[in-house]
Structure formats: structure tokens, C-alpha cells
N, C-alpha and C positions, 0 to 999 in steps of 0.2 A: 204578614197584620196586614191592615188594610191602611193606604194612609189618606190623610184628612184630605181633601180637596182645595183647589186656591184657582184664583180668578189666573187668567192668560197674564195680565201685567206684573199682579204681586208675584209671579211663579218669575216673571223674566229680572224684576228687581233681585230676587233672591238670588237667581245664577252668575248675579256680577258683583254681588258682595264683596269686599274686599276680606282677605283672610288677616286683619290687623285687629289688636286692644280697640273697645270703642264700645258704644253705650247703643242700645236700639229700641224704639220705642213702636209698640203696636196701636192703630187705631181701628174705630172703628167704623161702621156707615154712614154715623154721623160726622165722621172726621174727632172724634173722642180720643184721648190717649187712654188707652185700659190696662196696658202694662208698660211698666219698663226696663228692663233688663241689662247684666255689664257684658263682657265677654273677652275673652284672651284672645279667639277666632269668631270675628262676627259670623263671616259666611259660614264655619261650623254648627256653631250654637244653635242660628236663626233656621237654617237647616233642618235640625234634628228636630222642631216644635213637628213640622211638616211629615216627616219620612217614615214615623209609625202611630199607630194607638197609645196613648199615654195610659198608665196605670192610676193616675190620680182624675178623678170627672174632674175637678177644676182646672186643670190644664187643658181638658179636651171641650170643656164647654169655651175656655180662652181661644183654642184654636179654631173653632169655627166662630166667633165674633169676629175676629182678625181681616181686618177690609184692607188694609193699608199698613206699609211701615216704613221708618225712616231713620238714620243711625247718624252719629258723631264719630268720628275715628278721633284717637287719643294717643300721647306717645308709650303710653306702658299701663299694665294692665291695674294696677295700681292706683295710678289717674280714673279708669275707669270707674272704679267702685268708688272713689269719692264722689264723680260726676252723678252715679245712679242713686248716690244718697242725696247730693241735692236735688237734682229731678224729681226723685218720689215727693218729698215733703214739698215741692212746688208743685204739682200736676195731683196729686193725690191718685195714681191711677186705681180702677175699684178693684184689679187684680194682683195687686202689688198689698203685701203684708207692708203698712206704713208705719216706718220708722217715727215718732212720735216724740216731741219736747225733745230732740238732739241727741236721745240716749243711745242711738244706735254705736257711737263712737266713742270714746274718753276724749276730756278735754281736759289742759293745764291749765288752772287757776290761779292767778296773784290775786289772794282778799282784799279789798276795801277795809281794812283794819289799823289802826295803831302802828302795829307791828306785824305787816301782810306774814300771811303762809304763802306755800305754794305745796299744790297737790294735785292729783288727779280726781274727774270727777265723772262722770256722763251726767250730770243734772247741771243744767245752767239756770241760776238766782241772777233778778235784776235788784243788782244790789248795789253796782258799781264796782262790783270784779271783774278784774281784765280774765279773757280766758280765750286759749292759744288750741290752735288744733283746727280739727278733729285728727287725731290720731288712727291710723287704719292698723297698727301694728301696736296691740297694748304693749308690748315687751319694750318697743322701742319709747313708749312715752315713760315706760318706770326706768331704763336705763338713762335719759335725760335727768331724770329727778333723781336719782341716785348721784347721778354726777354735781349735779346742783347741789345738791346737799354737804358735797365733797369740797366743792370748790368754795361755796357760801354755808357756813352753819346758820339756818334759819330755822325759827321757832317751829317744831310742828306740834304742839299742844293746841288744843281745841279753846280752852278757856280766854275768855275775853282779856286784853289787857287793856288799864287805862292809865291815863299819865300819872292818875291822883293815888291809883294802887301802887303804881311803882315808887313813887316819891314815899309815899309810908310804909313802904317794906313790907307790904301784903305779901306779896310771894314767895315761893321758896324755888330752891334753884335744884332740876328734876335730873334724874340719870342723864340726859343727853347732854346736857354741861360736860358731866364728867368723863365721859369717852367723846367730849369733843365734835359732838356735832351739832352742839348751840352755842350761839356765843352769848346767852344769858340776858336776854335783853330784859325780862322781867323783874332782874333786881338791879338794872341800871349798869352793868357791867358793861353792854355797849351802848348810846346813845339813839336817838332818833334819827339824827342825819347819816350817820356813820351807817344803819341799819337800811336806811333809802338806798344809800349808793349801794349797797349788796340788790338791792330788791332790782334796782335800773340797769345793774347787768344781769340780772336774772333775763330782765325784760327783753336785752339787747340777745340773750339767746334764744330766747324762744321766739322772737321775731324771724329768726334764721343767720342771727350773726353768731356762726360759730367758732369765729375766726381763735378766739380768747381760748374757749374751753378747750378746741383742739392742740392749740401751743401749751397749752397745761398739759395734757395728757401725754404729749410726746416728749416734754420734760421728763415727766415723771415714767415714761418707758426707756430712756435714755437713761435716767438715775437707775433705776433699778438694775436693768442691764450691767450696767458700769461697776455693780457691786454683787452680779453674778446672783443678783435677786430672780433667775430667769421663768420662774411659776409665775411669780408674781407678775412681773413686766408682759407677760403672754396673758396674764390675765386684764390686765388695761389694756394692752394690745385691741384685745376680742371687744372691750367698749369704746373704744377710738374708732372700728372696721364700722360699728352700730351704730354709732353716733353718726358718722359721715356719709353714712349710706340711708338710714331711716329719717332722719331728722330736718330734712331739706321741706320748705312747705309745698302742699299740692300745687301742682301747677293748673287744674281747672279750679278748686275750690279753694277761696282764700279771704280773711277776715278781714284783710285791708282792703279789699275792692268791693264796693257794695255794684250800684246800678253804672255800667258803661258799656258802650256799645262799641265792637271790634270790628276792621273790616280786614283781610287777608287778603293777598293778591298771590296766584299762580301763573309768570311770565315767564314763558321758556322760548321766550325771541319770535315766533310764531304767529299767525293771524290771530288764532285765539287765545283771546287772555279770559280769564275765572278770575272773578270776585266773589269773597265769602263774608256774609256777613254773620256778626253773632250780636246777641244782647244776653249781657248778662246782669240776676238779679238778685241781689246779697249773696256773691259771690258763685253762683251755679249759669250754666249756659241756658236758658229756656225758650229761645229762639235761633235757627240758624238756618238759612238760605243762598246757595251759591246762585248768582247772577253770571250768563256766560256773553262776552261780548265780539265781535268781530272787525278788527281793525278795518276802517277804510283807508285813512290818509296818516298812516303811523301815529296814530296818539298815542301820549306818553300816560306812564302811568294814573299821573298826575289827575291828567283829566278824565281816565278811567273811573280815577274813584270818585271826582264830584260827581262820573252820571250816577255811579252805584248809591252815593247818597240820596240824590234826587228820587230815585226811582224806591228806594225803601223807604223815604218819605213819604213818598206819594202811594204807594200799594201798601205799605203794614204801617203807617201812621204812626212809625217814628217820628220822638222827640228828643234831639240829641243837645247833651250837653258835654261829656266827657266822651271823647272818641277815640280810640286807639288806630293808628293806620301805619303802616311801611313806609309812608313819607308824606310830603303837606300835600293836600290835594291844588289844584290850581286855582280855587274858586274862594273869596272869602265867606264865611258864613258867624254874623253876629252872633255872641252867647255861647258859640261852641269851641270849647278847648281841646286841641288835636296833639295829640301825645304820641311823638315816634320813640317807642322806647328803643334801647340798649340793651339793656339787661333786666332782672329782675322779672318778679311775675308778669309783669305787665310784656314783656318781652316774649314769656313764655307763653301766655294766653295768644298772643298775636302769630306765634308759630303754630298752633292747635287751628287757628283761622285759615293760615295757608297751606295748613296739611290737609283740611276736609277741601279747599279749594283743585289742589292736587289732585284728591280723592274723586272729584267730580268728573274733571277731567276724565281720567281713567273710566269712570261708571260709563260715561257718554261715550268714549269708543268702542268700549267694549260690547255697549249696546248697540251699536252702528255696525259693527263688524258682524256679533251675532247675525241679524236684520239682512245685513248684503258683503256676504265675503271679500268680495273685490274692494268693498271701502278702504280696506286697511292697507292691501296694494295700491291702489293709486293716490294715498295719502304718503306713503312711502316712497314711491318714484316721484312727487309731485317734490319731497323734500329730498333729494339726491339730485333734481335738477336742477334746485337754486342753488344745493349747497357745492353742485359740482361746476356750476355756470354751463350747463349745458342747452343745447337748442330743442331738444327732443325728452322724451318721456326713457330712462334707460330699461326699457324693458329687457333686451338682449345686455349681459354683459360678461366681458373675458378678462381673468387675471393671469397673468404667466408669472413662475417662479425657474430659475434654474438650479441646480443640484449637484454638484461633483466635491470628490476628498481629494483634494492636490493633482485634481487634474484629471483622474482616473474616472471611467465612464462615467463621462458628463452628460445629462438628461439636463430637460426643461418638460413642465408640468402646464398644460392649456387647463383650468375649468371654465365651467359655462353657466350663470347664473341667467335664468329668464324670470321673468316678474318678481323679483327680488330672491328666488329662491336655487336651490342648486339644478343643475338639467344633468345628472350624473351620465347618461348613455350620451352625452356630448363633449366627456371628457376627453383630453388627448395626450398622448408622451412622444416625446420628439429626442430620440438620441441623437448628438452633436455633432454632424459631420465635417465641416469643413473651420472650425477652429482647433486650433494646435494649444496644451496647456490649458491651465486654470482663468477663462477670459470673460467672464462673467457678462461685459458690456458688448462682446461682439458672439457671444452665446445668444444671447437678447433678440440683437439685431437678426440673425438668423434662424432663428424660431419664428420673429413677428413676419418676416419675408414668405417663410414656405408656408407658414398658416394661410396668411391671406389673398396669396397669390393662388393657392389651389381653389379658395372660398369666391375668388372673384373669377376663376377659371373657370369654376364649375357651376358658378349662376346663383351662390348659396346667398342667403342673405348673409350682414353685415352687424355687426355690434354699435349699439350707439355708446358704449363707451370701455375701453381699456384699463386695465389696472394692472402695474407691473410692482413687483415685487421689490422694492429697492430705491434709492433716492436720486439723487438728480442724476448719477451718469447712467444707471439703467434708462431710465426716462427719455434722456439725450440719444441714446444708442434705439430706443423702440420709435420716437419723433425722426430721427435718419431713416429709419427701414421703412415707413408710411410716407416721408418725403420722398422714397427712391420710387414707391408703388402706385402717387400720385395719390393716396389716401390721405394726405393730410388735409383737416377740414371738415373730411368727408366723417371721419370717427375719432370720439374726442380719445385723450390718453391722459393718465394722473401717476405717477408713481407714490407710494406707499412707504416712510422709512419704519422701520420696526424700533426703533430704539423710544422716541418719544412718538409715534404713532402724526408723524407728519405726512401731511399731504403735498407733494409739489405738481403744480401746473407747467407745463413747457415755456419756458423763456421769463417764468417766474422763479426769482433767486430767493425771495423770501417764502418759505412753507406755507400755507394755512394748516390751521390748530381748529379742529370740529369738536365741538363740546361732548367731551369726554360718554355723555349718556348721550346723542344724538342714535338718531335710530339710521342715518345715514353712515357712520364711522363702524355701527356694528355692522353695516354689510360690508362694509370694506373689508374689515379685518376677518368676518367669516371667509371672503373671498381668498385672502391671503393666505389665512390656515388654512381652509382646502387645497391651496395651491402647495402649499408647501408640505401636507401632507399626501397627496397623492404622488409626487414627486420622489418624496424621501423612499417611500414603498417600491415605485419604478427603478430608482437607484439602488435600492438595496437586495430587490431582487436579480436585478444586472448584475450587481458583486456576489451576491451566492453563485451565480450561474458560473461565471469566469473564474470562480476558487474553488469550486468542486467539480472541472471537467479534468479528468485523469489522463496521462499518457495512453493510455488506449485509446480514448477517444480521436486522437492525432493518426492511427496506424488506418493508413487507406487497408480497404479490402477486408476489414475485422469488422462486422457489425452488431448490431445492440445484443441478440440473442448470444454469439459467440462471448461478447463482454460478461454476460450475468453470468455465462457458464464458467469462465474462468474464475471470476470473484465468487461465487458460489462454492466451486472445489476450493480453491486455496486461499480464500478467507482475507487476502489482502492482495494488492498493489504489488508489495513487495516482495509476497511470496512468488508471483508471478515470473516478476522482473529475474528472480533467482533461482526457477525451476530449469531444469534440464530441456532437451530437444521430447527424448522420449515419456514425458510427467507432463510436458504440453501435447504431446501426439496423443495419449491416450484420452487425452479432454477433450480435445476441438480438431482431430484429426492430423496427419502430416504435411496437409499442403497450408495450413492454417496457422499450424503448429511454426513451421517455417518462417512465415509472416512474421509471427510476436517475437519468436524466437531473435531474428537477425534483426529487429526493428530496436532489442536493446542491446543486443551485442553488433555495433554496425563497425567493430575491428576485423570480422572475418564469417565467414559463411558457413552456413551450417551445414553439416558433413550429408552426404546423397546427389544423386543425380535428380527428385525431383524438388529440391528446396529453391527457391528463387528468393535473392537479396533483395530487403524492402528496409530501406529506409524510414525514421519519423517523420511525418511529411507535419513539419512546423513553419 
């Protein structure tokens, strides 16, 4: 099927989209939002619009009208659903099926009556009632209502109850009272004060304070289990898990938050800092933009926040009232209330803003690397140069690892990385020659001495960085080898300890702990793992060869073809050893038979003048 055409700029944006949950917005040539959608995987969903012709004419018309797109990443698919719902109501895009009057998702309402009722509705009425939600899962809303009714027996009848009617005995008890699902306020079995206390507890639960509800369910489970009523306990457990999973308020849409501005910062310690600005209107994100700053004089996050707020105010005309920030800006702004949240909805909204700032950096790097593949390499090497205190970019790195088992077949490996990537044609194996026993320190010194003596003698280029697999001991041996060759100061050297990924520098007893997410650490770990793999493979091959050498291999005058003939005929070395001279001669001739027979029977010569006594050469 033919694909829809898209501009080069739009095609590039789509190619670097993240594979995360979020909401995407399509714009036409005039910059108007024409469609808003949600996705569990933004990249896959957006790409699907352009890689085929759709059955729906409306969808094809939409795709033809798309001139630009933007997106907002969120933590979960459910948050994307909530955000899509709110943004559609705000922007009313022409290609969306509009969700009118907030009927798209159910709410739980606490009515404004003499004895309030609590029930689920899809229609909001301005009569002073309190609405909680929306709930993206109807089942979870029903579960909350069922559990609230079990905890607090509130009335469910739709009739109007007045104080005068209660006083005059106008009302009669219904079935709910007799089955203990209602406390009977209509007949005065409970007064208004006690009933209102129930309502306040219900409001606490609906606002997200689930501790009392969960405690009640937990105790009920334990009680049922102690009475061996396991099926009922399982039912309560399922309700407990459902409430625990679904009843938390949305990260993005919150009825407790009105108009507010949010500034999230992504700062990974480098020169580039990203500040995301989001404006929330009626609980929905209606504007999001990310600014990029390059530090010139070690500016703090507080300073960068001030710069960003001034830029947004100047360029976007923002008027601040309440602003959520990760820390206080370094400039006072009269009339503006700054909030540094520690928990709750506002903290979660700040996390979303920070997530978008981080995603903007990822997108920028992908864009740069796509247009200039060498950009990533140079950035990586610059990062390593700074982290490992080097005087030049480490374009050539070598890593060494020793391998032996109880001193047997000691070997070492050298792996080479060029421009941050393995150069396997330059890998080298070393069999340890001068060291007796399992001495990793002496083995490391021998290998480095042999390696760099040869490179110097042959006039080959030396690496900018050497990494030795091990802690201070192996590093000291490496430094000693470089000292003796006169290369100390010419080549930088560090050691990496396996347990905590500690980086050791010569003469420094305190290790460096690089950020676990650092690209520098990942390169060094890759070097170490490659050296270990390469060394272990060579050691395993040597050990296998030494274990498979048979006694026939040690007999002088017996070649490969003769050995193969004997093993093919006799099937095993044991049968060759037990064979008499005539049997051997029938296979390999009398001369070689004499050699083999006497090798296995050194106590006496074989009969016959033509046979020569030959012992195994061990």
C-alpha cells in the first residue's frame, strides 16, 4: 500500500520519538491542534499513521492535514488516558470525537443534601455537590463504592429527606436498613452530626487517604483467615488489591489543582541543562515547552530556574501565581508563591515535568547523532576525558585481564577499543612465561612489559588509556611496568574493581565512584567484560587441549596418521596399550608397532631383531 507523504522535518521528528506512554498532538499548517491521541508507545502509534493507507476516509484526511506534531511523555498508559481526555476538552480538535460535559468517565459524587448520598455518575451538576475523579476504570469506582457502603452504612434512596419530615415521622425504614446497608437517618436512628462524621471519612477516602479503608480490609482478611473462612478472605483480598491498585488519583488530572505553572529540571552534571515548563489549566497540561541552557560559569539550578522563568514570561506571556519548582529560584518574585513539593499530586506533576526535560535531551542527542554520526563519539570521548582526568581524548584504549585456575595454564588478555568501540582485530592473548604459580600482580607486570616493549620497538601507536581489571594491587603492578619502560606519564592507567565498580587512579588510595548511568562507566565495564570473556575463552581452549593429549602424542616416530589408524582400529587408547605386537603390526607395520609396543612396555624389548626399544618422551 502507498505510504502517506510527510515533510523531512516531520519524518525526522517521528524517527526519534520515544517508545514510552504519552499523548501526541497533530498540528495543521496554521499551527492549530487538529488531533490529540494517547499511546502506550508513542513512536509505534504515531508511525502507524504514515506507513499505510487507512480504511477510514476521515483518518486519511487527518494524515494529509498534519504539518507538525508535539508530544508529552507520562509515566503510565492510564496517565496518558487521563491527559488525553483533559486536553481534548481544552483544545477541542476537529478530528477528535469530543468528550462533552465530562461524561466520558464516571465520577463519584457526595451530594449537597441534608443527609448526603454517595454514588457514581457521568453527569456533573452545579448544585454544590462534591465530585471526585474521574475514574478511568468503572470497576474500580464500583469497588470503592461497595467498600464505602460496607464501612459506612449511608443512605442510597433518592427521596428528599428534610429535618421536618424526620421530626414528624413521615418516612419509613426500607430494606437497606434491615440488611444493615443503611443506618436509618430518615427515622432518626442516627442524628445529623454522626451522619456527617461518616461523610467526612468518606471524603477523606475519596481524596486519596486510603489508609483507614485498607486497614479495615486487612483486619477483615486476618479475621476471616483465623476463622478458616478462606473463600471469603480471598474475596476481601481481591477488593483490597483492587483498591490499592486503582484508587490513587491520576498523576496528570487532579481536581485539587487548578491553574498552576510547573518547572522541571534535568541536570546530569554536564554542561547542558534542560528546563521544562508546563502550564496546567483546570487540572490538565495545556502548554509544555523545554528550554536548553549551556553552563558557562557553573550556574546553579536556582539560577537557571530564574533564567527560564524570565524567558517564559517574556516569550510566552506567562503570568505566575503558584509555581511548582524542584528548588527555590535565586530571584524573589513578588506575588508569586513557590512550592517545592515533597509528596502528593504536586510532587508527581513535578516528576512528569522532569521526565519531559530529560526526554527533550534524549531527542536532541538522537537528532544530532543522526545528522552527524561522529557527534556521539566525540561527546563520549570528551566525557571520558573529563571523568578519567586525561590530557587528551582516549581514542585508543586497552584493557588487560589475567586468567588462571589454581595457577594452571595462566594466560592474560588484551582487548582494544578505538573511538569507544571494540577493535577485535587488535585483540591479543598472552601465555604467562616467567611467573610461577597464581600471581596476578606479577602476571600483570609481565604482560604489560611484553605488550608495550613490542609496540615501542615496532613503532606502533600507544594508547591514551590503559584499564586493568582489578584493584590497587594490579594497578600498582601496571604502574611499575610503565615506570621501568619509561612510559609513566605518557600513558594514563586506571584500575576497575569488580565488586562496587570502583575506579582507582595511581597514587590515590580513595577510589572514584562514577555515576551508574554514566556512559564513561559503561565503556569501561564493556572493556572489562570483553577482556574477561576473551581471556576465559583462551584459557578454556588451552586447558582443553592439555587435557585431551593422549599418550600416543608423546611417542617419537609416531605421526598423526599412525595415531588415527590405531585409534580407528582399536577404538580406544586402553586397547592400544593392551594389544600384542602382532596385532599392532597388522595395523601399522612391524617397525612402528615395535616403537608403540616398547613405549607402553618399557620393562622389556619386543622380540625380533628389527625392533628398537623406544620410551615415551615425557
